[in-house]
All heavy atoms as TSV, in Angstrom:
chain	resi	resn	atom	element	x	y	z
A	1	VAL	N	N	19.521	-12.599	-18.317
A	1	VAL	CA	C	19.613	-12.108	-16.931
A	1	VAL	C	C	18.253	-11.888	-16.403
A	1	VAL	O	O	17.429	-11.185	-17.042
A	1	VAL	CB	C	20.417	-10.813	-16.798
A	1	VAL	CG1	C	20.412	-10.318	-15.376
A	1	VAL	CG2	C	21.819	-11.062	-17.283
A	2	TRP	N	N	17.898	-12.472	-15.209
A	2	TRP	CA	C	16.642	-12.187	-14.634
A	2	TRP	C	C	16.774	-11.233	-13.474
A	2	TRP	O	O	17.730	-11.351	-12.711
A	2	TRP	CB	C	16.137	-13.557	-13.971
A	2	TRP	CG	C	15.582	-14.451	-15.107
A	2	TRP	CD1	C	16.266	-15.403	-15.772
A	2	TRP	CD2	C	14.240	-14.482	-15.473
A	2	TRP	NE1	N	15.391	-16.016	-16.589
A	2	TRP	CE2	C	14.130	-15.503	-16.476
A	2	TRP	CE3	C	13.089	-13.762	-15.158
A	2	TRP	CZ2	C	12.959	-15.741	-17.096
A	2	TRP	CZ3	C	11.944	-14.035	-15.825
A	2	TRP	CH2	C	11.886	-15.036	-16.831
A	3	VAL	N	N	15.814	-10.337	-13.404
A	3	VAL	CA	C	15.740	-9.248	-12.396
A	3	VAL	C	C	14.522	-9.420	-11.625
A	3	VAL	O	O	13.354	-9.431	-12.228
A	3	VAL	CB	C	15.930	-7.916	-12.947
A	3	VAL	CG1	C	15.749	-6.747	-11.892
A	3	VAL	CG2	C	17.253	-7.672	-13.772
A	4	SER	N	N	14.576	-9.530	-10.278
A	4	SER	CA	C	13.418	-9.464	-9.459
A	4	SER	C	C	13.414	-8.208	-8.700
A	4	SER	O	O	14.315	-7.928	-7.946
A	4	SER	CB	C	13.341	-10.658	-8.477
A	4	SER	OG	O	13.245	-11.904	-9.210
A	5	GLY	N	N	12.386	-7.439	-8.860
A	5	GLY	CA	C	12.223	-6.142	-8.077
A	5	GLY	C	C	11.340	-6.264	-6.858
A	5	GLY	O	O	10.967	-7.449	-6.574
A	6	PRO	N	N	11.078	-5.200	-6.264
A	6	PRO	CA	C	10.207	-5.257	-5.081
A	6	PRO	C	C	8.845	-5.712	-5.563
A	6	PRO	O	O	8.428	-5.668	-6.707
A	6	PRO	CB	C	10.140	-3.813	-4.585
A	6	PRO	CG	C	11.065	-3.127	-5.434
A	6	PRO	CD	C	11.600	-3.923	-6.477
A	7	ASP	N	N	8.018	-6.240	-4.641
A	7	ASP	CA	C	6.747	-6.771	-4.903
A	7	ASP	C	C	5.797	-5.776	-5.637
A	7	ASP	O	O	5.015	-6.121	-6.537
A	7	ASP	CB	C	5.963	-7.248	-3.667
A	7	ASP	CG	C	6.654	-8.455	-3.041
A	7	ASP	OD1	O	7.305	-9.237	-3.754
A	7	ASP	OD2	O	6.402	-8.795	-1.864
A	8	ALA	N	N	5.975	-4.466	-5.390
A	8	ALA	CA	C	5.109	-3.501	-6.016
A	8	ALA	C	C	5.580	-3.096	-7.436
A	8	ALA	O	O	4.810	-2.468	-8.212
A	8	ALA	CB	C	5.191	-2.143	-5.193
A	9	LEU	N	N	6.604	-3.709	-7.973
A	9	LEU	CA	C	7.102	-3.366	-9.304
A	9	LEU	C	C	6.179	-3.987	-10.368
A	9	LEU	O	O	5.769	-5.153	-10.196
A	9	LEU	CB	C	8.498	-3.865	-9.516
A	9	LEU	CG	C	9.077	-3.683	-10.916
A	9	LEU	CD1	C	9.358	-2.186	-11.142
A	9	LEU	CD2	C	10.387	-4.506	-11.037
A	10	ASP	N	N	5.812	-3.233	-11.394
A	10	ASP	CA	C	4.979	-3.737	-12.398
A	10	ASP	C	C	5.911	-3.904	-13.647
A	10	ASP	O	O	6.167	-2.943	-14.349
A	10	ASP	CB	C	3.800	-2.818	-12.751
A	10	ASP	CG	C	2.918	-3.283	-13.806
A	10	ASP	OD1	O	3.229	-4.199	-14.632
A	10	ASP	OD2	O	1.849	-2.743	-13.942
A	11	GLY	N	N	6.304	-5.110	-13.798
A	11	GLY	CA	C	7.290	-5.382	-14.906
A	11	GLY	C	C	6.690	-5.112	-16.320
A	11	GLY	O	O	7.438	-4.663	-17.155
A	12	ARG	N	N	5.441	-5.349	-16.459
A	12	ARG	CA	C	4.859	-5.057	-17.793
A	12	ARG	C	C	4.862	-3.504	-18.091
A	12	ARG	O	O	5.197	-3.151	-19.217
A	12	ARG	CB	C	3.439	-5.495	-17.857
A	12	ARG	CG	C	3.387	-7.017	-18.052
A	12	ARG	CD	C	1.916	-7.541	-18.129
A	12	ARG	NE	N	1.930	-8.942	-18.272
A	12	ARG	CZ	C	1.377	-9.567	-19.308
A	12	ARG	NH1	N	0.896	-8.937	-20.316
A	12	ARG	NH2	N	1.455	-10.871	-19.328
A	13	ALA	N	N	4.551	-2.748	-17.105
A	13	ALA	CA	C	4.550	-1.308	-17.290
A	13	ALA	C	C	5.919	-0.766	-17.501
A	13	ALA	O	O	6.193	0.020	-18.363
A	13	ALA	CB	C	3.906	-0.601	-16.100
A	14	LEU	N	N	6.822	-1.332	-16.751
A	14	LEU	CA	C	8.311	-0.944	-16.913
A	14	LEU	C	C	8.794	-1.297	-18.334
A	14	LEU	O	O	9.454	-0.491	-18.963
A	14	LEU	CB	C	9.101	-1.580	-15.866
A	14	LEU	CG	C	10.522	-1.238	-15.804
A	14	LEU	CD1	C	10.773	0.196	-15.441
A	14	LEU	CD2	C	11.318	-2.085	-14.817
A	15	ALA	N	N	8.560	-2.467	-18.729
A	15	ALA	CA	C	9.015	-2.922	-20.130
A	15	ALA	C	C	8.361	-2.052	-21.239
A	15	ALA	O	O	9.062	-1.729	-22.171
A	15	ALA	CB	C	8.558	-4.367	-20.318
A	16	ALA	N	N	7.116	-1.689	-21.042
A	16	ALA	CA	C	6.441	-0.850	-22.035
A	16	ALA	C	C	7.090	0.544	-22.056
A	16	ALA	O	O	7.346	1.111	-23.161
A	16	ALA	CB	C	4.991	-0.653	-21.733
A	17	GLY	N	N	7.428	1.067	-20.947
A	17	GLY	CA	C	8.035	2.456	-20.824
A	17	GLY	C	C	9.477	2.418	-21.467
A	17	GLY	O	O	9.858	3.280	-22.177
A	18	LEU	N	N	10.215	1.306	-21.112
A	18	LEU	CA	C	11.572	1.208	-21.613
A	18	LEU	C	C	11.537	1.038	-23.189
A	18	LEU	O	O	12.431	1.603	-23.845
A	18	LEU	CB	C	12.245	0.042	-20.964
A	18	LEU	CG	C	12.706	0.275	-19.532
A	18	LEU	CD1	C	13.099	-1.031	-18.884
A	18	LEU	CD2	C	13.820	1.269	-19.456
A	19	TYR	N	N	10.586	0.329	-23.690
A	19	TYR	CA	C	10.471	0.092	-25.067
A	19	TYR	C	C	10.467	1.458	-25.809
A	19	TYR	O	O	11.017	1.570	-26.881
A	19	TYR	CB	C	9.307	-0.816	-25.409
A	19	TYR	CG	C	9.250	-1.206	-26.891
A	19	TYR	CD1	C	10.052	-2.217	-27.361
A	19	TYR	CD2	C	8.319	-0.528	-27.733
A	19	TYR	CE1	C	9.934	-2.501	-28.741
A	19	TYR	CE2	C	8.254	-0.896	-29.075
A	19	TYR	CZ	C	9.038	-1.844	-29.530
A	19	TYR	OH	O	9.037	-2.263	-30.835
A	20	LYS	N	N	9.643	2.293	-25.306
A	20	LYS	CA	C	9.493	3.674	-25.898
A	20	LYS	C	C	10.820	4.408	-25.915
A	20	LYS	O	O	11.043	5.327	-26.739
A	20	LYS	CB	C	8.453	4.502	-25.169
A	20	LYS	CG	C	7.059	3.960	-25.278
A	20	LYS	CD	C	6.096	4.818	-24.464
A	20	LYS	CE	C	4.756	4.223	-24.535
A	20	LYS	NZ	N	3.799	4.905	-23.579
A	21	SER	N	N	11.747	4.065	-25.081
A	21	SER	CA	C	13.063	4.648	-24.969
A	21	SER	C	C	14.104	3.890	-25.776
A	21	SER	O	O	15.313	4.259	-25.849
A	21	SER	CB	C	13.567	4.772	-23.519
A	21	SER	OG	O	12.680	5.504	-22.785
A	22	GLY	N	N	13.636	2.795	-26.437
A	22	GLY	CA	C	14.552	2.028	-27.199
A	22	GLY	C	C	15.231	0.878	-26.488
A	22	GLY	O	O	16.163	0.242	-27.082
A	23	VAL	N	N	14.765	0.571	-25.348
A	23	VAL	CA	C	15.415	-0.530	-24.594
A	23	VAL	C	C	14.286	-1.668	-24.443
A	23	VAL	O	O	13.138	-1.407	-24.025
A	23	VAL	CB	C	15.688	-0.041	-23.073
A	23	VAL	CG1	C	16.215	-1.254	-22.296
A	23	VAL	CG2	C	16.800	1.029	-23.157
A	24	VAL	N	N	14.657	-2.834	-24.876
A	24	VAL	CA	C	13.741	-3.923	-24.911
A	24	VAL	C	C	14.097	-4.943	-23.742
A	24	VAL	O	O	15.228	-5.491	-23.793
A	24	VAL	CB	C	13.699	-4.653	-26.255
A	24	VAL	CG1	C	12.774	-5.811	-26.308
A	24	VAL	CG2	C	13.428	-3.679	-27.427
A	25	VAL	N	N	13.189	-5.053	-22.815
A	25	VAL	CA	C	13.238	-6.103	-21.838
A	25	VAL	C	C	11.889	-6.836	-21.838
A	25	VAL	O	O	10.914	-6.289	-22.296
A	25	VAL	CB	C	13.550	-5.554	-20.455
A	25	VAL	CG1	C	14.858	-4.887	-20.360
A	25	VAL	CG2	C	12.417	-4.600	-20.011
A	26	GLU	N	N	11.915	-8.081	-21.358
A	26	GLU	CA	C	10.670	-8.867	-21.290
A	26	GLU	C	C	10.097	-8.860	-19.892
A	26	GLU	O	O	10.829	-9.146	-18.937
A	26	GLU	CB	C	10.950	-10.219	-21.829
A	26	GLU	CG	C	11.415	-10.238	-23.246
A	26	GLU	CD	C	11.762	-11.690	-23.635
A	26	GLU	OE1	O	12.777	-12.095	-23.240
A	26	GLU	OE2	O	10.867	-12.290	-24.376
A	27	PRO	N	N	8.819	-8.611	-19.769
A	27	PRO	CA	C	8.224	-8.781	-18.414
A	27	PRO	C	C	8.291	-10.277	-18.074
A	27	PRO	O	O	8.012	-11.135	-18.873
A	27	PRO	CB	C	6.800	-8.371	-18.585
A	27	PRO	CG	C	6.511	-8.277	-20.041
A	27	PRO	CD	C	7.879	-8.159	-20.757
A	28	GLY	N	N	8.706	-10.587	-16.882
A	28	GLY	CA	C	8.931	-11.937	-16.478
A	28	GLY	C	C	7.664	-12.812	-16.327
A	28	GLY	O	O	7.815	-14.050	-16.452
A	29	ASP	N	N	6.595	-12.122	-16.058
A	29	ASP	CA	C	5.384	-12.916	-15.714
A	29	ASP	C	C	4.918	-13.795	-16.930
A	29	ASP	O	O	4.245	-14.793	-16.669
A	29	ASP	CB	C	4.257	-12.033	-15.271
A	29	ASP	CG	C	3.709	-11.040	-16.296
A	29	ASP	OD1	O	4.555	-10.727	-17.254
A	29	ASP	OD2	O	2.579	-10.595	-16.151
A	30	VAL	N	N	5.263	-13.459	-18.128
A	30	VAL	CA	C	4.865	-14.261	-19.260
A	30	VAL	C	C	5.489	-15.567	-19.325
A	30	VAL	O	O	5.020	-16.464	-20.146
A	30	VAL	CB	C	5.058	-13.509	-20.617
A	30	VAL	CG1	C	4.312	-12.196	-20.619
A	30	VAL	CG2	C	6.468	-13.245	-20.892
A	31	PHE	N	N	6.432	-15.876	-18.616
A	31	PHE	CA	C	7.239	-17.114	-18.547
A	31	PHE	C	C	6.695	-18.038	-17.450
A	31	PHE	O	O	7.220	-19.196	-17.306
A	31	PHE	CB	C	8.743	-16.904	-18.306
A	31	PHE	CG	C	9.331	-16.148	-19.453
A	31	PHE	CD1	C	9.492	-14.828	-19.416
A	31	PHE	CD2	C	9.712	-16.797	-20.630
A	31	PHE	CE1	C	10.058	-14.088	-20.466
A	31	PHE	CE2	C	10.279	-16.108	-21.695
A	31	PHE	CZ	C	10.422	-14.794	-21.594
A	32	TYR	N	N	5.656	-17.666	-16.714
A	32	TYR	CA	C	5.066	-18.515	-15.672
A	32	TYR	C	C	3.574	-18.795	-15.894
A	32	TYR	O	O	2.798	-17.940	-16.482
A	32	TYR	CB	C	5.236	-17.780	-14.336
A	32	TYR	CG	C	6.668	-17.561	-13.916
A	32	TYR	CD1	C	7.265	-16.403	-14.236
A	32	TYR	CD2	C	7.315	-18.491	-13.138
A	32	TYR	CE1	C	8.587	-16.174	-13.841
A	32	TYR	CE2	C	8.622	-18.308	-12.828
A	32	TYR	CZ	C	9.246	-17.123	-13.154
A	32	TYR	OH	O	10.544	-16.957	-12.704
A	33	ALA	N	N	3.094	-19.919	-15.494
A	33	ALA	CA	C	1.682	-20.236	-15.563
A	33	ALA	C	C	0.868	-19.375	-14.634
A	33	ALA	O	O	-0.291	-19.025	-14.964
A	33	ALA	CB	C	1.484	-21.718	-15.232
A	34	THR	N	N	1.423	-18.969	-13.494
A	34	THR	CA	C	0.749	-18.159	-12.508
A	34	THR	C	C	1.385	-16.700	-12.591
A	34	THR	O	O	2.040	-16.284	-11.715
A	34	THR	CB	C	0.921	-18.692	-11.134
A	34	THR	OG1	O	2.215	-18.870	-10.852
A	34	THR	CG2	C	0.174	-20.003	-10.928
A	35	ALA	N	N	1.043	-16.059	-13.742
A	35	ALA	CA	C	1.674	-14.817	-14.050
A	35	ALA	C	C	1.494	-13.739	-13.037
A	35	ALA	O	O	2.472	-12.980	-12.789
A	35	ALA	CB	C	1.146	-14.293	-15.380
A	36	ARG	N	N	0.468	-13.588	-12.398
A	36	ARG	CA	C	0.285	-12.499	-11.425
A	36	ARG	C	C	1.245	-12.569	-10.278
A	36	ARG	O	O	1.574	-11.570	-9.638
A	36	ARG	CB	C	-1.192	-12.553	-10.852
A	36	ARG	CG	C	-2.147	-11.911	-11.875
A	36	ARG	CD	C	-3.482	-11.814	-11.291
A	36	ARG	NE	N	-4.237	-12.951	-11.750
A	36	ARG	CZ	C	-5.220	-13.461	-11.177
A	36	ARG	NH1	N	-5.689	-13.063	-10.048
A	36	ARG	NH2	N	-5.840	-14.551	-11.692
A	37	GLN	N	N	1.787	-13.724	-10.006
A	37	GLN	CA	C	2.766	-13.860	-8.880
A	37	GLN	C	C	4.076	-13.435	-9.258
A	37	GLN	O	O	4.963	-13.357	-8.409
A	37	GLN	CB	C	2.713	-15.256	-8.464
A	37	GLN	CG	C	1.435	-15.787	-7.854
A	37	GLN	CD	C	1.541	-17.213	-7.429
A	37	GLN	OE1	O	2.499	-17.995	-7.736
A	37	GLN	NE2	N	0.486	-17.715	-6.730
A	38	HIS	N	N	4.363	-13.122	-10.527
A	38	HIS	CA	C	5.707	-12.749	-10.946
A	38	HIS	C	C	5.751	-11.446	-11.729
A	38	HIS	O	O	6.640	-11.271	-12.542
A	38	HIS	CB	C	6.266	-13.946	-11.852
A	38	HIS	CG	C	6.298	-15.187	-11.133
A	38	HIS	ND1	N	7.330	-15.559	-10.210
A	38	HIS	CD2	C	5.418	-16.310	-11.095
A	38	HIS	CE1	C	7.059	-16.769	-9.786
A	38	HIS	NE2	N	5.891	-17.228	-10.325
A	39	ARG	N	N	4.862	-10.570	-11.501
A	39	ARG	CA	C	4.814	-9.311	-12.199
A	39	ARG	C	C	5.980	-8.399	-11.885
A	39	ARG	O	O	6.211	-7.492	-12.583
A	39	ARG	CB	C	3.451	-8.581	-11.924
A	39	ARG	CG	C	2.350	-9.294	-12.563
A	39	ARG	CD	C	1.054	-8.450	-12.538
A	39	ARG	NE	N	1.244	-7.159	-13.318
A	39	ARG	CZ	C	0.826	-6.970	-14.548
A	39	ARG	NH1	N	0.238	-8.019	-15.202
A	39	ARG	NH2	N	0.947	-5.790	-15.058
A	40	ASN	N	N	6.681	-8.689	-10.842
A	40	ASN	CA	C	7.874	-7.844	-10.422
A	40	ASN	C	C	9.181	-8.340	-11.050
A	40	ASN	O	O	10.184	-7.784	-10.705
A	40	ASN	CB	C	7.970	-7.827	-8.941
A	40	ASN	CG	C	8.369	-9.128	-8.333
A	40	ASN	OD1	O	7.987	-10.221	-8.844
A	40	ASN	ND2	N	9.206	-9.151	-7.309
A	41	GLN	N	N	9.079	-9.198	-12.078
A	41	GLN	CA	C	10.349	-9.766	-12.711
A	41	GLN	C	C	10.438	-9.286	-14.046
A	41	GLN	O	O	9.507	-8.996	-14.759
A	41	GLN	CB	C	10.265	-11.241	-12.589
A	41	GLN	CG	C	10.352	-11.816	-11.237
A	41	GLN	CD	C	10.441	-13.303	-11.142
A	41	GLN	OE1	O	10.208	-14.005	-12.183
A	41	GLN	NE2	N	10.690	-13.893	-10.008
A	42	LEU	N	N	11.731	-9.197	-14.494
A	42	LEU	CA	C	12.082	-8.852	-15.947
A	42	LEU	C	C	13.106	-9.831	-16.387
A	42	LEU	O	O	13.957	-10.341	-15.576
A	42	LEU	CB	C	12.708	-7.486	-15.974
A	42	LEU	CG	C	11.869	-6.312	-15.595
A	42	LEU	CD1	C	12.789	-5.052	-15.488
A	42	LEU	CD2	C	10.740	-6.034	-16.502
A	43	ARG	N	N	13.071	-10.098	-17.658
A	43	ARG	CA	C	14.200	-10.857	-18.310
A	43	ARG	C	C	15.007	-9.975	-19.265
A	43	ARG	O	O	14.350	-9.235	-20.042
A	43	ARG	CB	C	13.630	-12.053	-19.080
A	43	ARG	CG	C	14.767	-12.971	-19.527
A	43	ARG	CD	C	14.166	-14.334	-20.074
A	43	ARG	NE	N	14.014	-13.989	-21.533
A	43	ARG	CZ	C	14.022	-14.947	-22.426
A	43	ARG	NH1	N	14.209	-16.230	-22.093
A	43	ARG	NH2	N	13.827	-14.668	-23.688
A	44	ILE	N	N	16.210	-9.813	-19.002
A	44	ILE	CA	C	17.044	-8.901	-19.818
A	44	ILE	C	C	18.019	-9.754	-20.675
A	44	ILE	O	O	18.848	-10.528	-20.181
A	44	ILE	CB	C	17.862	-7.962	-18.924
A	44	ILE	CG1	C	16.929	-7.242	-17.955
A	44	ILE	CG2	C	18.743	-7.086	-19.690
A	44	ILE	CD1	C	17.585	-6.494	-16.908
A	45	GLY	N	N	17.860	-9.637	-21.948
A	45	GLY	CA	C	18.781	-10.290	-22.874
A	45	GLY	C	C	19.869	-9.316	-23.457
A	45	GLY	O	O	19.581	-8.147	-23.486
A	46	TYR	N	N	21.038	-9.869	-23.806
A	46	TYR	CA	C	22.026	-9.003	-24.310
A	46	TYR	C	C	22.814	-9.615	-25.444
A	46	TYR	O	O	23.732	-8.999	-25.991
A	46	TYR	CB	C	22.995	-8.515	-23.247
A	46	TYR	CG	C	23.574	-9.660	-22.403
A	46	TYR	CD1	C	24.721	-10.325	-22.829
A	46	TYR	CD2	C	22.958	-10.141	-21.235
A	46	TYR	CE1	C	25.289	-11.387	-22.126
A	46	TYR	CE2	C	23.437	-11.211	-20.543
A	46	TYR	CZ	C	24.557	-11.841	-21.040
A	46	TYR	OH	O	25.170	-12.858	-20.289
A	47	SER	N	N	22.533	-10.826	-25.842
A	47	SER	CA	C	23.309	-11.443	-26.827
A	47	SER	C	C	23.241	-10.927	-28.238
A	47	SER	O	O	24.130	-11.050	-29.063
A	47	SER	CB	C	22.951	-13.025	-26.927
A	47	SER	OG	O	21.575	-13.155	-27.291
A	48	SER	N	N	22.069	-10.169	-28.579
A	48	SER	CA	C	22.035	-9.659	-29.915
A	48	SER	C	C	22.185	-8.174	-29.910
A	48	SER	O	O	21.897	-7.472	-30.959
A	48	SER	CB	C	20.600	-9.981	-30.502
A	48	SER	OG	O	19.590	-9.407	-29.663
A	49	ILE	N	N	22.794	-7.548	-28.934
A	49	ILE	CA	C	22.985	-6.145	-28.802
A	49	ILE	C	C	24.505	-5.866	-28.839
A	49	ILE	O	O	25.252	-6.556	-28.127
A	49	ILE	CB	C	22.371	-5.591	-27.410
A	49	ILE	CG1	C	20.915	-5.790	-27.433
A	49	ILE	CG2	C	22.687	-4.156	-27.349
A	49	ILE	CD1	C	20.343	-5.556	-26.054
A	50	THR	N	N	24.928	-4.927	-29.591
A	50	THR	CA	C	26.289	-4.693	-29.614
A	50	THR	C	C	26.775	-4.111	-28.323
A	50	THR	O	O	25.993	-3.390	-27.606
A	50	THR	CB	C	26.633	-3.608	-30.702
A	50	THR	OG1	O	25.978	-2.404	-30.568
A	50	THR	CG2	C	26.310	-4.137	-32.096
A	51	ALA	N	N	27.946	-4.430	-27.961
A	51	ALA	CA	C	28.500	-4.090	-26.564
A	51	ALA	C	C	28.523	-2.583	-26.301
A	51	ALA	O	O	28.256	-2.287	-25.106
A	51	ALA	CB	C	29.965	-4.653	-26.447
A	52	ASP	N	N	28.695	-1.742	-27.305
A	52	ASP	CA	C	28.770	-0.382	-27.040
A	52	ASP	C	C	27.318	0.186	-26.743
A	52	ASP	O	O	27.304	1.307	-26.313
A	52	ASP	CB	C	29.327	0.323	-28.175
A	52	ASP	CG	C	28.475	0.217	-29.510
A	52	ASP	OD1	O	27.931	-0.869	-29.801
A	52	ASP	OD2	O	28.431	1.157	-30.256
A	53	ARG	N	N	26.168	-0.592	-26.805
A	53	ARG	CA	C	24.893	-0.005	-26.480
A	53	ARG	C	C	24.415	-0.531	-25.100
A	53	ARG	O	O	23.425	-0.008	-24.676
A	53	ARG	CB	C	23.920	-0.428	-27.566
A	53	ARG	CG	C	24.340	0.219	-28.947
A	53	ARG	CD	C	23.395	-0.129	-30.012
A	53	ARG	NE	N	22.043	0.497	-29.742
A	53	ARG	CZ	C	20.909	0.050	-30.169
A	53	ARG	NH1	N	20.869	-1.003	-31.023
A	53	ARG	NH2	N	19.778	0.644	-29.910
A	54	ILE	N	N	25.133	-1.447	-24.551
A	54	ILE	CA	C	24.622	-2.066	-23.304
A	54	ILE	C	C	24.603	-1.139	-22.077
A	54	ILE	O	O	23.609	-1.009	-21.433
A	54	ILE	CB	C	25.408	-3.422	-23.020
A	54	ILE	CG1	C	25.062	-4.377	-24.068
A	54	ILE	CG2	C	25.061	-3.940	-21.650
A	54	ILE	CD1	C	25.848	-5.758	-24.020
A	55	ASP	N	N	25.721	-0.318	-21.919
A	55	ASP	CA	C	25.841	0.512	-20.845
A	55	ASP	C	C	24.688	1.571	-20.851
A	55	ASP	O	O	24.037	1.780	-19.846
A	55	ASP	CB	C	27.157	1.300	-20.765
A	55	ASP	CG	C	28.318	0.362	-20.367
A	55	ASP	OD1	O	28.043	-0.709	-19.799
A	55	ASP	OD2	O	29.471	0.768	-20.581
A	56	ALA	N	N	24.404	2.120	-21.938
A	56	ALA	CA	C	23.347	3.166	-22.040
A	56	ALA	C	C	22.040	2.502	-21.767
A	56	ALA	O	O	21.161	3.141	-21.053
A	56	ALA	CB	C	23.275	3.739	-23.420
A	57	GLY	N	N	21.786	1.328	-22.129
A	57	GLY	CA	C	20.479	0.621	-21.901
A	57	GLY	C	C	20.294	0.325	-20.411
A	57	GLY	O	O	19.256	0.507	-19.843
A	58	ILE	N	N	21.425	-0.097	-19.796
A	58	ILE	CA	C	21.394	-0.381	-18.345
A	58	ILE	C	C	21.109	0.901	-17.573
A	58	ILE	O	O	20.361	0.893	-16.576
A	58	ILE	CB	C	22.709	-1.044	-17.928
A	58	ILE	CG1	C	22.820	-2.446	-18.504
A	58	ILE	CG2	C	22.758	-1.109	-16.400
A	58	ILE	CD1	C	21.715	-3.415	-18.124
A	59	ARG	N	N	21.677	2.022	-17.984
A	59	ARG	CA	C	21.441	3.277	-17.394
A	59	ARG	C	C	19.982	3.667	-17.469
A	59	ARG	O	O	19.345	4.119	-16.488
A	59	ARG	CB	C	22.356	4.393	-17.915
A	59	ARG	CG	C	23.738	4.382	-17.311
A	59	ARG	CD	C	24.525	5.691	-17.594
A	59	ARG	NE	N	24.805	5.791	-19.081
A	59	ARG	CZ	C	25.750	5.266	-19.727
A	59	ARG	NH1	N	26.599	4.446	-18.976
A	59	ARG	NH2	N	26.007	5.463	-20.975
A	60	LEU	N	N	19.384	3.484	-18.588
A	60	LEU	CA	C	17.983	3.787	-18.833
A	60	LEU	C	C	17.076	2.891	-17.926
A	60	LEU	O	O	16.133	3.264	-17.334
A	60	LEU	CB	C	17.512	3.693	-20.268
A	60	LEU	CG	C	18.093	4.724	-21.214
A	60	LEU	CD1	C	17.865	4.370	-22.673
A	60	LEU	CD2	C	17.364	6.061	-20.844
A	61	LEU	N	N	17.505	1.611	-17.870
A	61	LEU	CA	C	16.794	0.614	-17.022
A	61	LEU	C	C	16.853	1.030	-15.622
A	61	LEU	O	O	15.858	1.043	-14.840
A	61	LEU	CB	C	17.303	-0.741	-17.288
A	61	LEU	CG	C	16.815	-1.895	-16.265
A	61	LEU	CD1	C	15.299	-2.026	-16.450
A	61	LEU	CD2	C	17.518	-3.180	-16.481
A	62	ALA	N	N	18.041	1.400	-15.091
A	62	ALA	CA	C	18.176	1.761	-13.683
A	62	ALA	C	C	17.382	3.013	-13.320
A	62	ALA	O	O	16.695	3.088	-12.372
A	62	ALA	CB	C	19.676	2.064	-13.405
A	63	GLY	N	N	17.296	3.997	-14.261
A	63	GLY	CA	C	16.541	5.175	-14.004
A	63	GLY	C	C	15.022	4.829	-13.973
A	63	GLY	O	O	14.254	5.392	-13.149
A	64	ALA	N	N	14.652	3.998	-14.885
A	64	ALA	CA	C	13.189	3.638	-14.886
A	64	ALA	C	C	12.807	2.754	-13.735
A	64	ALA	O	O	11.775	2.981	-13.039
A	64	ALA	CB	C	12.930	2.772	-16.132
A	65	LEU	N	N	13.721	1.982	-13.175
A	65	LEU	CA	C	13.429	1.235	-11.948
A	65	LEU	C	C	13.339	2.087	-10.777
A	65	LEU	O	O	12.470	1.981	-9.939
A	65	LEU	CB	C	14.573	0.211	-11.744
A	65	LEU	CG	C	14.459	-1.148	-12.466
A	65	LEU	CD1	C	15.722	-1.906	-12.315
A	65	LEU	CD2	C	13.380	-1.967	-11.893
A	66	ALA	N	N	14.161	3.170	-10.765
A	66	ALA	CA	C	14.193	4.099	-9.614
A	66	ALA	C	C	12.851	4.832	-9.554
A	66	ALA	O	O	12.373	5.159	-8.468
A	66	ALA	CB	C	15.380	5.025	-9.759
A	67	ARG	N	N	12.325	5.112	-10.720
A	67	ARG	CA	C	11.116	5.926	-10.776
A	67	ARG	C	C	9.857	5.017	-10.421
A	67	ARG	O	O	8.889	5.500	-9.959
A	67	ARG	CB	C	10.872	6.519	-12.164
A	67	ARG	CG	C	11.797	7.665	-12.436
A	67	ARG	CD	C	11.423	8.357	-13.696
A	67	ARG	NE	N	11.596	7.567	-14.990
A	67	ARG	CZ	C	12.692	7.324	-15.520
A	67	ARG	NH1	N	13.849	7.866	-15.099
A	67	ARG	NH2	N	12.769	6.559	-16.684
A	68	GLN	N	N	9.924	3.770	-10.656
A	68	GLN	CA	C	8.852	2.820	-10.407
A	68	GLN	C	C	8.811	2.446	-8.969
A	68	GLN	O	O	7.669	2.148	-8.505
A	68	GLN	CB	C	9.044	1.526	-11.182
A	68	GLN	CG	C	8.491	1.598	-12.564
A	68	GLN	CD	C	7.259	0.924	-12.764
A	68	GLN	OE1	O	6.896	0.014	-12.103
A	68	GLN	NE2	N	6.484	1.362	-13.744
A	69	VAL	N	N	9.817	2.393	-8.230
A	69	VAL	CA	C	9.783	1.906	-6.883
A	69	VAL	C	C	9.921	2.976	-5.853
A	69	VAL	O	O	9.964	4.044	-5.871
A	69	VAL	CB	C	10.871	0.812	-6.573
A	69	VAL	CG1	C	10.509	-0.396	-7.342
A	69	VAL	CG2	C	12.240	1.238	-6.865
């Protein structure tokens, strides 16, 4: 799942903070040749996570996004 936030969102900083909380997302800019233009994007994977952990991770992600923007 790809998430595009507001232009001011720093996807790398958000991903680093979430990682400390046990939530792994990928900053989207690493998937583009012109990375600086896509720093507000995240890639969220869920295929290797058990279903009972997804809701808690999404709640942590939502809280972190709210604090960033």
